N, C-alpha and C positions, 0 to 999 in steps of 0.2 A: 220137830220132824227128823227122825234119824236118817242119815245117809247110808245106803246099802251098797255093797260091792257085789257085782255079778261078773261071771266069766262067759265069754262066747268062744266057741271052737272055730278055728281057722286052719287052713292047710299047713301053715308053718308053726302053729302053736295056739296059745290062748290070748284073747284080748280081754283086758279088764276094763270094766266101766263102773261108774258111780251113778246112783240114781236115788230117787225118793218116791214114796208111794204117791200115785196120782190116778185119777179116773181113767179107765181104759177108753173112754169116749173122747179123750183129748188127743190132739195131734202130737206126734213124736218130734222132739227137738234133740238133735245130736250136737254135742259141744266138743270142740277140739282145742287143746291147750297149746301154749307156747313151749318151745324146747329150751333147755333140756329138763323142763319141769314135769308136772304130771297133772292129771285131772283132779287131784286133791285141791288144787287152786280154786275149784268151784264148789267146795264143800259148803261154804257160807252162802253161796248163791242158790244152790239147787232147791232148798226148801221154799224159796220165794218164787220159784218158777212153777211149782206144782199146781197152782190155781188155774193156769192157762195152757199147760202143756205137760207131756210126759218127757222129762229130761233124762238124757243118757250122756254123761261126760266120759269120753273114751280116753284111756291111756294110749298114746301113740306107741306102736310096736317098738320095743327097745327102751321104753321109758315107763316110769311108774311100775305098775304090776303086770304090764303086757310083755309077752315073750318077744325077744329080739328077732328080726328077720334073719334068715339063714345066710344072706349075702347083702351087699350094698344095694339099697333100694333107690329108685327114682321117685319123683313127686307123684307120678301116676300110680305107683304101687301103694304109697301112703294114702292117696285119695280113694283107692279101691277098698280100703279097710272100712270106710263108712258103709259101703254096700254089703259087706259081710254082716255088719251089725244090723242094718236095716232089714236084710233078709231073715236074719235070726229072729227079729222082732215081728216078722210078717207085716212089715210096714210098707205099703206100696208107695207112699209119699211121706217125706219128712221135711222139716225145717232144719237148717244148718247154721251153726255159729262157730266161728274160729277166731282165735286171738293170736296175733303175730305169726309165728311159724304155722300155727293151726289155720290161719286164714288161707295160706297157699294150698294146703291140703283140702280144706273145705271148698275152695274155688275149683280145684281139680275134680273133686267128687261131683260138683255141680256140672262141670263140663262133660264128665263121663256119662251122666244120666240126668240131663236137665229136666226131663219130663217127670222125674220123681222128686224134684225139689220144689216145695211150695214157696219158700223164701230163703234168702241167703243173707247172713249178717256177718260182716267182716270187720273186726276191731283191730286196727293197726296193720293194714295190708302193706308188707314191704315190697316196694318196686325198685329194684336195683338197676343201675346202669351196667353195661357190659364190663366197664372198668372196675366198678365196685364188686361185681361178682367175682372177677378174676383175683382181685386183691384179697377178698375174704376167703376164697378157696385156698389161697396160699398161706394165710396166717391168722385167720380170725379165732379159731378155737382149737389150739393144739391139745393133744391128749396129755393127761397128767400121768406121772409115774408113782405108784404107791411106794411110800418110803417108810422104813422102820421107825423113824423119828416122828412120823405123822405130819411131815412137812407138806404132804399133798393136801391135807385137810386145811392147812393155813392158806395154801394156794387157791383152793376152791373158795374159801371165805373171802379172800382178797379179790378174786374175780367177781364174785357176786356183789360185794360192796363197791367195787370199782364201777360196775355197770349201773348199780342202783344205790347211790350214796344216801338217798333218803329212806332206805328200807329199814324198818324196825328190826331189832335183833331176832325177835320171835319168828318173823316171816323169813328172814335170811337163814335161820337155822333149819327151817323146813326145806328151804331150797337146797341146802347142803345135802340133806337126805335124798333129794331127788337127783342131784348130781351123782351121788354114790350109787343109787339104784341104776342109773344109766351106764355106769362103768367108766373105765379110764378113757375110752374113746366115746365121749358123750356127744360128739358133734355129727353123727351120721345124718340126722335129719337136716341139720344146717347145710351140710355139703350137697344133699339132694336139691335143696332150694337154690344154692349158689350155682349149680349146674343147669338150673331150669330157666329158660328164657320165657318169662311170664308174658311180656307183650306179644311175642310171636304166638304163644299158646292161645291167648284169648282172642287174637285177631280173627274177625269174621264170625265169631260165635255170638249167639243170643243167650243171655243168662236169664235165669228166673228173677223175679223181683228182688233187688239187691240193695242193702243198706251198708254204707261205709261209715264206720264210727272212728273218729280220731279224738285225741286229747291234746290240749295245748301244752301240757307238761309231760307228754309221752316221750320216751327215749327216741322214738322214730317219728316224732311229730312232723319232721321235715318231709316225710314221705307221704303224708296225707294228701297234699295237693297232687302229687304224682299219681296216687291211686284214683283220685277223682277224675283226673285227665284220662287215665287208662280206661276206666269204666264209666264213661260219660253219661250213661243212662241211669246210673245208680243214684239213689237218694243219699245225700251226705249229711252227717250230723257231727258237729265239732263240740266236744265237751270242754268248757272253759275250766282250766286248772286241773283237769283229770290227767293222771299219770298211768303207767303200765298196769297198775293193780287196782283199778277202780272197782272191779267186780269183787275183789276180796275185801276191800276196805269199806265199800258202800253197796252191799249186795242188794238191799231193797230198792235203792234208786236205780241200780243197773238193771235189775229185773224189770222195772217199769219201762226202761229204754228198750229192752228186748221185746216186751209185750207190744209196744208201739210198732216195732220193726216187723214183727211176725204177722 
């Protein structure tokens, strides 16, 4: 089943999404990716979703094939992108999935319009302490400087391999392309999240039915208990041995997990 790319018009430019053919009678599922990567991460997963939903994997503005925002955005702006797409699809209600950075944007979208979200699935929700947010704002993801020797390409490769030493070269090479597509300042989405006080934002709100997915080998596995404590009414599922890229490496199995959650 081939993956198709489509564009949605927005006030600041175009939003690219990836999808596959599915019955118009099925519910819409919007998927958000981790930064600074792209919705291409879901290419292997999307065909496995089409039996139970109409999936649309969005490139975050400024990443993949989506136009960059005209100025620095906050989490609320990124979350609102979901509703540009849902409105373009004429979908009154949707299911939402996010991974890592995308979980924060998916959660914000659900807070902006909870009545329009049938279910929310968050894979690796990062819950930072104030100290962690401050430290990461200061030094987590500096811009690279394009160099005539190509040294910046080696820098990107080293950063990817440093964060994910288990990553196979083929997948790491794809990620280099995503870094380059995001541009030298690839961390705009990160900074929005580091400025965002997630516990304060969710306090007092009632969320749609929510599932928190964690992996014992995930780079941010230590944050899964924090997420469970923050969203105490959420159903939690911990995947033994799963790392950051289980959707890419085991798409059929991950689709089954999503089907249960939706």
